[in-house]
C-alpha positions in Angstrom: 24.8 8.8 15.0 21.8 8.9 17.3 20.9 10.4 20.6 19.1 7.2 21.6 21.1 4.8 23.8 19.5 1.7 22.3 18.0 0.8 19.0 14.6 -0.2 20.1 11.5 1.3 18.5 8.4 0.2 20.3 6.1 2.8 18.6 6.8 1.2 15.2 6.4 4.2 13.0 5.4 3.6 9.4 3.7 0.3 8.6 2.7 0.2 4.9 5.2 0.9 2.2 4.0 2.0 -1.3 5.2 0.4 -4.6 7.6 3.3 -5.1 9.1 2.8 -1.7 9.5 -0.9 -2.4 11.4 0.1 -5.6 13.9 1.9 -3.4 14.2 -1.2 -1.1 14.9 -3.4 -4.1 17.5 -1.1 -5.5 19.3 -1.1 -2.1 19.2 -4.9 -2.0 16.9 -5.1 1.0 13.4 -6.0 -0.2 13.8 -9.8 0.4 15.2 -9.3 3.9 12.4 -6.9 4.8 9.7 -9.4 3.5 11.3 -12.2 5.5 10.8 -10.4 8.8 7.2 -11.3 9.6 6.1 -9.9 13.0 2.7 -11.7 12.8 1.3 -14.4 10.6 0.8 -13.1 7.0 -2.8 -14.1 6.9 -3.5 -11.2 9.3 -3.0 -8.9 6.3 -6.3 -8.5 4.7 -6.0 -5.1 3.1 -7.4 -2.0 4.9 -10.8 -2.7 6.3 -13.3 -0.1 7.6 -15.1 -1.7 10.6 -17.3 -0.7 13.4 -14.8 -2.5 15.7 -12.3 -5.2 15.2 -15.0 -7.8 16.0 -17.8 -5.8 14.5 -19.3 -5.0 11.1 -17.5 -4.3 7.9 -18.4 -0.9 6.4 -16.0 -0.8 3.5 -12.9 -2.6 2.3 -12.3 -5.8 0.5 -10.1 -8.6 1.7 -7.6 -9.3 -1.1 -5.8 -12.7 -1.3 -3.2 -13.6 -3.8 -5.5 -16.3 -5.2 -8.1 -13.8 -6.3 -6.0 -10.7 -7.0 -7.7 -8.0 -9.2 -6.1 -7.7 -12.6 -5.5 -4.1 -13.8 -2.9 -1.8 -15.4 0.2 -1.7 -13.3 2.6 1.2 -13.2 5.1 -0.5 -10.9 6.5 -4.0 -10.9 6.3 -3.9 -7.1 3.4 -4.5 -4.7 3.0 -2.5 -1.5 4.3 -4.3 1.5 3.4 -4.0 5.2 6.2 -4.3 7.8 6.6 -2.1 10.9 9.4 0.3 11.3 11.1 -2.0 13.8 11.7 -4.4 10.9 13.2 -1.7 8.7 15.4 -0.6 11.5 16.7 -4.1 12.1 17.3 -4.8 8.4 19.0 -1.4 7.7 21.3 -1.8 10.7 22.3 -5.2 9.5 23.1 -3.7 6.1 25.2 -1.0 7.6 27.1 -3.5 9.7 27.8 -5.6 6.6 29.3 -2.5 5.0 31.4 -1.7 8.0 29.5 1.4 8.8 29.7 2.5 12.5 26.4 3.5 14.1 26.8 5.3 17.4 24.2 5.9 20.0 23.9 8.1 23.1 25.5 11.0 21.2 24.0 14.5 21.1 24.9 17.1 18.6 25.7 20.4 20.3 27.4 22.6 17.6 27.9 22.8 13.9 30.6 24.8 12.2 30.4 24.9 8.4 33.6 26.5 7.3 33.1 26.3 3.6 35.2 23.3 2.7 34.0 21.0 5.5 32.0 20.8 8.7 33.1 20.4 12.2 30.3 18.8 14.3 30.6 18.8 18.1 28.8 15.9 19.8 28.4 15.2 23.5 28.5 11.7 25.0 25.2 11.3 26.9 26.8 9.0 29.5 30.0 10.9 30.2 29.2 14.5 29.1 32.4 14.6 27.2 32.5 16.6 23.9 34.4 15.5 20.8 34.6 17.0 17.3 33.9 15.2 14.1 35.3 16.6 10.8 33.4 15.7 7.6 32.8 17.1 4.2 29.1 17.2 4.6 26.5 16.7 7.4 23.1 15.1 6.8 20.4 16.0 9.3 18.1 13.0 9.6 17.2 13.8 13.2 13.5 14.1 13.1 10.9 16.9 13.3 12.7 18.7 16.1 16.0 18.5 14.2 19.0 19.9 16.1 21.0 19.9 12.9 18.3 22.1 11.2 18.3 24.5 14.2 22.1 24.8 14.4 22.3 25.4 10.7 19.8 28.3 11.1 17.3 26.8 8.6 13.8 28.1 9.2 10.5 26.3 8.4 7.2 27.5 6.9 3.7 26.2 7.2 0.8 26.3 9.6 0.9 25.3 13.2 -1.6 22.8 14.5 -4.3 24.0 16.9 -4.8 20.6 18.5 -2.8 17.4 18.9 -3.3 13.7 18.5 -1.5 10.7 19.8 -0.2 7.5 18.4 -0.5 4.9 21.2 0.8 1.4 21.2 -1.3 -0.9 23.3 -0.3 -4.4 24.2 -2.7 -7.4 24.5 -1.9 -9.0 27.8 -1.8 -12.8 27.8 -2.8 -15.0 24.9 -4.7 -13.8 21.9 -8.4 -13.7 23.0 -10.7 -16.3 21.6 -12.7 -13.6 19.8 -9.7 -12.7 17.6 -8.8 -16.2 16.6 -7.8 -17.7 14.3 -6.6 -14.4 12.9 -7.7 -10.8 13.2 -7.5 -8.1 10.5 -4.2 -6.3 10.8 -5.0 -2.9 9.3 -8.3 -1.2 10.1 -10.0 2.1 10.3 -12.6 2.0 13.0 -15.9 4.0 13.1 -18.1 3.7 16.2 -19.7 6.2 18.6 -16.9 5.9 21.1 -13.8 5.7 18.8 -12.7 6.6 15.3 -9.3 6.0 14.0 -6.5 3.6 13.2 -6.2 0.1 14.7 -3.3 -1.8 13.3 -1.2 -4.7 14.4 2.5 -4.2 14.9 3.2 -7.8 16.0 1.4 -10.6 17.7 0.7 -8.6 20.8 1.1 -4.9 20.1 -1.4 -2.7 18.3 -1.3 1.0 17.3 -4.3 3.3 17.8 -4.7 7.0 17.0 -6.4 9.1 19.7 -7.6 12.7 19.4 -8.0 15.5 18.8 -7.2 17.1 22.2 -6.3 20.7 23.1 -2.8 21.5 22.2 -1.6 21.4 25.8 -3.6 18.4 27.0 -2.2 14.9 27.7 -4.9 12.3 28.3 -4.5 9.7 31.0 -3.4 6.1 30.3 -6.9 5.0 31.3 -8.4 7.2 28.6 -6.1 5.7 26.0 -7.0 2.2 27.2 -10.7 3.0 26.9 -10.2 4.1 23.4 -8.3 0.9 22.6 -11.1 -1.3 24.0 -13.7 0.7 21.9 -11.6 0.0 18.8 -11.3 -3.7 19.6 -15.0 -3.8 20.4 -14.9 -5.8 23.7 -13.4 -5.8 27.1 -9.9 -6.8 26.3 -7.0 -6.7 28.7 -4.6 -4.0 27.4 -1.6 -2.0 28.6 -0.1 1.2 27.2 3.5 0.7 26.1 4.2 3.8 24.0 2.7 7.3 23.5 3.8 9.7 20.7 2.1 13.0 20.0 1.4 14.0 16.4 -0.1 17.1 14.7 -2.3 17.6 11.7 -0.1 20.3 10.2 2.5 20.9 7.5 5.9 22.3 8.3 8.5 22.5 5.4 12.1 23.5 5.8 12.7 26.6 3.7 16.1 25.1 2.6 16.9 21.4 2.3 20.5 22.4 1.5 22.5 25.2 3.2 26.2 25.1 2.5 27.4 21.7 3.5 24.4 20.8 5.6 21.6 18.7 4.1 18.2 17.8 5.6 16.2 14.6 4.9 13.0 13.0 6.2 11.2 14.7 9.1 14.1 17.1 9.6 13.1 18.6 6.3 9.3 18.1 6.3 6.5 17.1 8.7 2.9 16.5 7.7 -0.3 15.0 8.8 -0.1 11.2 9.0 -1.6 8.9 6.5 -0.5 7.1 3.4 3.0 6.1 4.6 4.3 7.4 1.3 8.0 7.1 1.9 8.9 10.7 1.6 12.1 10.2 3.7 13.2 7.2 1.6 12.5 9.3 -1.5 14.8 12.0 -0.1 17.6 9.6 0.4 17.1 7.9 -3.0 17.4 11.3 -4.6 20.3 12.6 -2.5 22.4 9.4 -2.3 23.7 9.3 -5.9 24.2 13.0 -6.0 26.3 13.2 -2.9 28.3 10.2 -4.0 29.0 11.9 -7.4 30.0 15.1 -5.6 32.4 13.2 -3.3 33.9 11.4 -6.3 34.4 14.7 -8.1 32.2 13.8 -11.0 29.3 16.0 -9.8 29.4 19.7 -9.6 28.0 22.2 -7.0 24.7 22.4 -8.9 24.0 18.7 -8.5 23.8 18.9 -4.7 21.8 22.1 -4.8 19.3 20.3 -7.1 18.3 18.1 -4.2 16.5 21.0 -2.7 14.9 22.1 -6.0 13.6 18.7 -6.7 12.6 17.3 -3.3 11.3 20.6 -1.8 8.6 20.9 -4.4 7.7 17.2 -4.4 7.6 17.0 -0.6 5.4 20.1 -0.5 2.9 18.5 -2.8 2.8 15.3 -0.7 2.4 17.3 2.5 -0.4 19.4 1.1 -2.2 16.3 -0.1 -1.8 14.6 3.3 -3.2 17.6 5.1 -6.1 17.9 2.7 -6.9 14.2 3.0 -6.8 14.4 6.8 -9.3 17.3 6.7 -11.5 15.4 4.3 -11.4 12.3 6.6 -12.4 14.4 9.6 -15.4 15.8 7.5 -16.5 12.2 6.6 -16.3 11.2 10.3 -18.5 14.2 11.2 -21.1 13.0 8.7 -20.9 9.5 10.0 -21.5 10.8 13.5 -24.6 12.6 12.2 -25.9 9.3 10.8 -25.0 7.5 14.1 -23.1 4.2 14.2 -25.3 1.4 15.6 -24.1 -0.8 18.4 -22.4 -3.9 17.1 -25.1 -6.0 18.8 -27.9 -4.3 16.9 -28.8 -6.6 14.0 -32.0 -4.8 12.9 -32.9 -3.8 9.4 -32.7 -0.2 10.5 -29.1 -0.7 11.8 -28.1 -2.4 8.6 -29.5 0.5 6.6 -27.5 3.0 8.7 -24.3 0.9 8.3 -24.8 0.9 4.5 -25.3 4.7 4.5 -22.1 5.0 6.5 -20.2 2.8 4.1 -21.3 5.0 1.2 -20.0 8.1 3.1 -16.6 6.4 3.6 -16.4 5.3 0.0 -17.0 8.8 -1.2 -13.5 10.0 -1.8 -11.2 10.6 -4.7 -9.7 7.1 -4.9 -6.1 6.0 -4.4 -3.5 8.7 -4.4 -1.5 7.1 -7.3 -0.1 10.5 -8.3 1.4 11.1 -4.9 3.1 7.7 -5.0 4.3 7.6 -8.6 4.1 11.1 -10.2 7.4 12.0 -8.5 8.2 14.7 -11.2 11.0 17.2 -10.8 9.8 20.2 -12.7 12.0 22.9 -11.2 15.5 21.4 -11.6 18.7 22.8 -13.0 20.0 19.3 -13.7 17.2 18.1 -16.0 17.4 18.7 -19.8 13.7 19.4 -20.4 12.0 19.0 -23.8 11.4 22.3 -25.5 8.2 23.7 -24.1 7.8 20.8 -21.7 7.1 22.7 -18.5 4.3 24.5 -20.2 2.8 21.4 -21.8 3.1 18.8 -19.0 -0.3 17.8 -17.6 -0.9 19.4 -14.2 0.2 17.3 -11.3 -2.7 15.7 -9.4 -2.6 13.5 -6.4 -5.0 10.9 -7.9 -3.7 10.8 -11.4 -0.6 9.2 -13.0 0.2 9.2 -16.7 3.4 7.1 -17.2 5.6 8.7 -19.8 9.3 8.9 -20.3 9.5 12.7 -20.3 12.5 14.3 -18.6 12.1 14.9 -14.9 9.5 12.1 -14.6 10.0 8.6 -13.1 11.3 6.4 -16.0 8.8 3.8 -17.3 9.9 0.3 -16.1 9.5 -2.9 -18.0 10.9 -6.4 -18.4 14.1 -6.4 -20.3 14.5 -10.2 -20.7 12.0 -13.0 -20.9 13.0 -14.3 -17.4 11.6 -11.4 -15.3 14.5 -9.0 -14.9 13.3 -5.4 -15.2 15.0 -2.2 -16.3 15.1 -1.1 -12.6 17.0 -4.3 -11.8 19.5 -3.3 -14.4 20.0 0.3 -13.4 22.6 0.5 -10.6 24.7 3.4 -9.3 25.6 4.6 -12.8 23.5 6.7 -15.1 22.0 4.5 -17.9 21.7 5.4 -21.6 18.7 3.6 -23.0 19.0 2.8 -26.7 15.4 2.4 -27.8 15.8 1.6 -31.5 18.3 0.7 -34.2 20.0 4.0 -34.2 23.2 3.7 -32.1 24.9 6.9 -33.3 25.0 8.6 -29.8 26.4 5.6 -27.9 30.1 6.3 -28.6 29.8 10.1 -28.1 28.1 9.5 -24.7 30.7 6.9 -23.8 33.5 9.3 -24.7 32.0 12.2 -22.8 31.4 10.1 -19.7 35.0 8.7 -19.8 36.4 12.2 -20.1 34.5 13.2 -16.9 35.0 10.1 -14.9 31.3 9.4 -15.0 30.1 5.8 -15.0 27.7 5.1 -17.9 25.8 1.9 -18.5 24.2 1.4 -22.0 21.0 -0.6 -22.1 19.7 -1.7 -25.5 15.9 -2.0 -25.7 15.0 -2.5 -29.4 11.3 -3.0 -28.6 8.5 -1.0 -30.0 6.7 -0.7 -26.7 9.9 0.7 -25.0 10.3 3.2 -27.8 6.7 4.2 -27.4 7.0 4.5 -23.6 9.9 7.0 -23.9 8.9 8.7 -27.1 12.4 9.0 -28.4 15.3 6.9 -29.7 17.5 7.6 -26.7 16.9 8.4 -23.0 19.3 9.1 -20.2 18.1 7.7 -16.8 19.6 8.7 -13.5 20.4 6.2 -10.7 17.2 7.3 -8.9 15.1 6.2 -11.9 14.4 9.7 -13.2 14.7 10.6 -16.9 17.4 13.3 -17.2 17.2 13.8 -21.0 15.6 12.1 -24.1 16.2 12.7 -27.8 16.9 11.3 -31.2 20.2 10.9 -33.0 19.7 13.7 -35.5 19.7 17.2 -34.1 20.5 16.1 -30.5 22.5 18.3 -28.3 26.2 17.5 -27.6 26.3 14.5 -25.2 29.0 16.3 -23.2 26.6 19.2 -22.6 23.8 16.8 -21.5 26.1 15.0 -19.0 27.5 18.3 -17.7 24.0 19.5 -17.0 22.8 16.1 -15.5 25.8 16.1 -13.1 25.5 19.7 -12.1 28.7 20.8 -13.7 27.1 23.9 -15.2 24.6 26.4 -13.9 21.2 26.4 -15.6 18.3 28.7 -14.7 14.9 27.0 -14.8 11.6 28.8 -14.6 9.5 26.3 -12.5 6.2 25.1 -13.7 3.1 25.9 -11.7 2.5 23.7 -8.7 
C-alpha cells in the first residue's frame, strides 16, 4: 500500500547494487529480470570515474571491461550491478503481480491500533477521503524516512540532525545526445572542478542525476542554479531541464526500536544516513525479516525470533550508517584540499595544469579502499537466536568497514562455494528452509536434526559437502545455515548440544540472554 497515486519514480533512487544485494536478488529469483532491463546501452558503464567534467580530464578511476577483468580473491559469486530504482520497482511489481499480491496506491495511513493479537490499520482513500480499516496480524512500516507508521507506533529516533541540506536533482538532456557525448559517455562519475563537485550519473538515455549542495537548512535553490550546476558537471553548454528535485541530509537517524509489538520497521523508516555506497540496507532488512516473519506466521517461530530482527539489524544498520557519515565527511575534506590545489580549466593543457591534476588525483586516491566489510561483514553479534561458539563474542576480530575475513562462525554470513561441477552454488541450493551442512563423513547428527525439525514443523534441508575446503571454511563437521545465509550454529558430532535445543534457539522458541560484543 502506498500514498502515491501512480508508480512512477523519476528520481531513480539507488543505482549501484553491491554483491551482497545481488545475492538477495538471486535468492528472490529476480536477478536475471533486473539485468535484462537496460535503461541505456551497457557500454556506458565504465566503473566509477573521477573527472574534471564529463568531457574533461580523468583524475582517478579505471575503466573495467569484461575482457580485461582484474583477477583476485572473491568473497561473493555475484558482481555488483547497476540499474536505477525505476527498474527495481518495475521488476518487483511484476513479481508481486505474478504471486497475486495486490498493491494499492493513493492510500494514506491515518491510525494504527495494535491490540496485542493483531493490528487494525485505518487508511484513507486520497481521492474520496473515505476511511476503511484493515485487520492484520502484523504491520510492516516501509514508508520512508518520514514514516507515518513509525510515528503512529510511537517509535522515537536517535542521531544527529543535519545543519545543512543537499539536493538530488534529475536533469534531462533535451533533444538528441550531443555530439560531444557520442558514441557513449561514462555513466557513473564523481566530478571535481571549480564550479561543481559531486555525482553525475546516467539514469537512462536522457536523464542524469546530480548532487547539489550544501545549502542552509531552509534554503531551496532556483531551477536555474540547479541547471548551472548540471552544465558545470557536463563541462559544456548543454540544453537541460529539471525534472525532479529531492532534498537529502548528511546525517544519521536510527529508530530506537525496529520492532514494537506487532509493528516492524524496514528501510528508511528504520534508518536514514548520508548517501553513498548504495549498500542495500533496506534489502538486507527484508532478507532478515522475511523468513522470520514467515516462520512466526506458520507457528514454527517463537516470539524471540521476530524480536531478534531488531537485535540483529539495528546494530548492523547503525554500523553502516556511521560508516556512511564518516565517509561523507572524509569526502568533504578531500574536496576542500582539492579546492586548495585548484582544478585547472579543462582547456588548460599546460604542464603546470597536468601537474595539478596529478596532485588532485593523489588526494582523491588517498582513502581507506573499498568498504568490503560494510558490504559483506554482515555479522549479528547481539542476537538471542544465534548459538555462538564458546568465547566467540570475545574472540571475534573487531568489525571494520574495510575488512572482511570470511569464516563460517555463527552469526556471520555463510561462506559460499560451488557445490557441483556445473556452477550451482550453496546459495542457489539454500531456499526458504534452514540448511544443515554436513561437512565430512560424520553423519551422526543428520537424523537427530531431522527428527527435531519434524517434531516442530520446521523445514530442514540437508546438504552434503564432503570437501576439505568446505570443512576448512566452516571449521566444523556440521553447520546450520538460516534462509538469510547466516550461520546459526556449528559443531561436531561428539559433544554437540541437543539438535532440538539448537533449533529451538534458532527459531526463537526459547529466551536466551546475550551480552553483545563491542561495536
